C-alpha positions as CSV (number, residue, x, y, z in Angstrom):
1,M,6.0,-29.0,5.6
2,Y,5.6,-25.3,4.9
3,K,8.8,-23.3,4.3
4,N,7.4,-20.0,3.1
5,I,4.7,-17.9,4.6
6,V,3.1,-14.8,2.9
7,F,1.3,-12.1,4.8
8,D,-0.8,-9.2,3.6
9,F,-0.5,-5.8,5.2
10,G,-3.9,-4.2,5.6
11,G,-5.8,-5.9,8.4
12,V,-3.0,-8.5,9.0
13,M,0.3,-6.7,9.7
14,V,-1.2,-3.3,10.0
15,D,-4.5,-2.2,11.6
16,F,-6.7,-0.4,9.1
17,D,-10.3,0.5,10.2
18,P,-11.3,3.6,8.3
19,Y,-14.8,3.8,9.6
20,E,-13.6,3.7,13.2
21,Y,-11.3,6.6,12.3
22,L,-14.2,8.6,10.9
23,V,-16.3,7.9,14.1
24,D,-13.4,9.2,16.2
25,L,-13.0,12.2,13.9
26,F,-16.6,13.3,13.5
27,G,-18.8,11.7,16.1
28,N,-21.8,12.2,13.8
29,H,-23.3,9.1,12.1
30,E,-24.6,11.0,9.1
31,V,-21.3,12.8,8.4
32,E,-19.3,9.6,8.9
33,D,-21.5,7.7,6.4
34,E,-21.2,10.5,3.8
35,V,-17.5,11.0,4.2
36,F,-16.9,7.2,4.1
37,A,-18.9,7.0,0.8
38,L,-16.9,9.9,-0.7
39,T,-13.5,8.4,0.4
40,F,-12.8,4.9,1.6
41,G,-16.0,3.5,0.1
42,S,-15.7,5.3,-3.2
43,E,-15.1,4.0,-6.7
44,E,-11.9,6.1,-6.8
45,W,-10.6,4.3,-3.6
46,Q,-11.2,1.0,-5.3
47,L,-9.4,2.1,-8.5
48,L,-6.5,3.4,-6.4
49,D,-6.4,0.2,-4.4
50,A,-6.2,-1.8,-7.7
51,G,-3.4,0.4,-9.1
52,R,-5.6,1.7,-11.9
53,I,-5.3,5.4,-11.0
54,T,-2.8,7.5,-9.1
55,R,-3.3,9.0,-5.6
56,G,-3.4,12.4,-7.2
57,E,-6.2,11.4,-9.6
58,A,-8.1,9.7,-6.9
59,N,-7.9,12.6,-4.6
60,L,-9.0,15.1,-7.2
61,R,-12.0,13.0,-8.1
62,M,-13.0,12.4,-4.5
63,L,-12.6,16.1,-3.8
64,D,-14.7,17.1,-6.8
65,R,-17.5,14.8,-5.6
66,A,-17.1,16.0,-2.1
67,K,-17.6,19.7,-3.2
68,K,-20.8,18.7,-5.0
69,A,-22.0,17.1,-1.8
70,G,-21.0,20.0,0.5
71,R,-18.3,17.9,2.2
72,A,-15.1,19.3,0.7
73,F,-13.6,20.4,4.1
74,E,-14.2,17.0,5.7
75,V,-12.9,15.0,2.8
76,Q,-9.8,17.2,2.4
77,G,-9.1,16.6,6.1
78,V,-9.4,12.8,5.7
79,L,-7.3,12.7,2.6
80,D,-4.6,14.7,4.4
81,D,-4.5,12.6,7.5
82,W,-5.8,9.1,6.9
83,M,-2.4,7.5,6.9
84,L,-2.0,8.3,10.6
85,I,-4.5,5.6,11.5
86,L,-2.2,2.9,10.2
87,R,-0.6,1.1,13.1
88,P,1.5,-2.1,12.9
89,R,0.2,-5.0,14.9
90,R,3.0,-5.7,17.4
91,R,1.8,-9.2,18.0
92,M,2.1,-10.0,14.3
93,Q,5.6,-8.5,14.2
94,T,6.5,-10.8,17.1
95,L,5.0,-13.8,15.3
96,V,7.0,-13.0,12.1
97,E,10.2,-12.8,14.2
98,Q,9.4,-16.2,15.8
99,L,8.7,-17.7,12.4
100,K,12.0,-16.5,11.1
101,Q,13.8,-17.9,14.2
102,H,12.2,-21.3,13.4
103,G,13.6,-21.2,9.8
104,Y,10.5,-20.0,7.9
105,C,10.9,-17.6,5.1
106,V,8.4,-14.8,5.5
107,Y,7.2,-12.6,2.6
108,Y,4.7,-9.8,2.2
109,L,2.4,-9.4,-0.7
110,S,0.2,-6.4,-0.7
111,N,-1.3,-3.7,-2.9
112,I,-0.3,-1.1,-0.3
113,P,0.8,2.1,-2.2
114,E,4.5,2.9,-2.1
115,D,4.0,6.2,-0.4
116,V,2.0,4.5,2.4
117,L,4.5,1.7,2.8
118,A,7.4,4.2,2.9
119,L,5.6,6.2,5.6
120,L,5.0,3.0,7.7
121,M,8.6,1.8,7.3
122,E,10.0,5.2,8.3
123,R,7.6,6.0,11.1
124,E,7.5,2.5,12.6
125,G,11.0,1.3,11.8
126,L,9.8,-1.6,9.7
127,C,12.2,-3.4,7.3
128,L,11.3,-5.6,4.4
129,E,14.7,-7.1,3.5
130,E,13.2,-10.6,3.1
131,Y,11.0,-9.2,0.3
132,L,14.0,-7.6,-1.4
133,D,15.9,-10.9,-1.3
134,W,12.9,-12.7,-2.9
135,V,12.5,-10.0,-5.6
136,Q,16.2,-9.9,-6.4
137,T,16.4,-13.6,-7.2
138,A,14.1,-13.4,-10.2
139,P,11.2,-11.3,-11.7
140,R,8.0,-12.3,-10.0
141,T,4.4,-12.4,-11.3
142,C,1.7,-12.0,-8.7
143,R,-1.9,-12.9,-9.6
144,L,-4.5,-10.2,-8.6
145,E,-8.2,-10.0,-8.6
146,H,-10.3,-10.0,-11.7
147,G,-7.8,-11.8,-13.9
148,R,-5.1,-9.1,-13.5
149,S,-1.5,-9.6,-12.5
150,A,1.5,-7.6,-11.3
151,R,5.1,-8.1,-12.4
152,V,7.6,-7.2,-9.7
153,F,11.3,-7.1,-10.4
154,Y,14.5,-5.6,-9.1
155,M,16.7,-3.1,-11.0
156,P,20.2,-2.7,-9.6
157,C,21.9,0.7,-9.8
158,A,24.9,0.8,-12.2
159,G,26.5,3.8,-10.5
160,D,25.6,7.3,-9.3
161,E,22.9,7.5,-12.0
162,T,20.7,4.8,-13.4
163,E,18.2,5.2,-16.1
164,L,15.1,3.0,-15.8
165,R,13.2,2.1,-19.0
166,L,9.8,1.4,-17.7
167,P,7.0,-0.5,-19.5
168,E,3.9,1.5,-20.6
169,G,1.0,1.5,-18.1
170,C,0.6,1.9,-14.4
171,C,3.6,1.1,-12.3
172,Q,5.4,1.9,-9.0
173,V,9.1,2.4,-8.5
174,S,10.7,2.5,-5.1
175,G,14.3,2.7,-4.0
176,D,15.3,0.0,-1.6
177,N,18.2,1.8,0.2
178,R,20.4,-1.0,-1.0
179,N,21.6,0.2,-4.4
180,G,18.6,-0.5,-6.5
181,F,14.9,-0.2,-7.3
182,V,11.9,-2.4,-6.9
183,V,9.6,-2.0,-9.9
184,T,5.9,-3.1,-9.9
185,V,4.0,-3.1,-13.2
186,W,0.3,-3.9,-13.2
187,E,-0.8,-5.9,-16.3
188,V,-4.3,-6.5,-17.6
């Protein structure tokens, strides 16, 4: 019998349809295709999604290519506002609550960037305490695409100030509002 269930965010817990967003925004098939290729369909978006570049780097690269294509205004607007299209799937939230009531442990594993997750949690009142419980018990290694992995661990705060010694490479650090930090380090 299954005891643990893991859900992804994008397309499972949260609706994410960037092309539909562009259709609503522009109403012009040619512009939608160009802007999609310069943003959501770009190499930079894929690198950002894989944790290989920062949002700032990705945005600069996308804007540089957009300027060359004459679409800087449109791409800047998309980069400023795209997170607004993310909406939790209420039926999935209900399912998660029902699973918990029936004794299942529910976890989330996603490559959603910390800033996006923070926005969703604040805007929609989401809480991921079961994820924190899981991470706090021991460091975790999560297998990613293309033979890569991510190491996730919890660093408790030792007082008013805590110094984190982070490994080299790409990582994310987020406060959990419970006296510590969740650290994610992408490994090759």
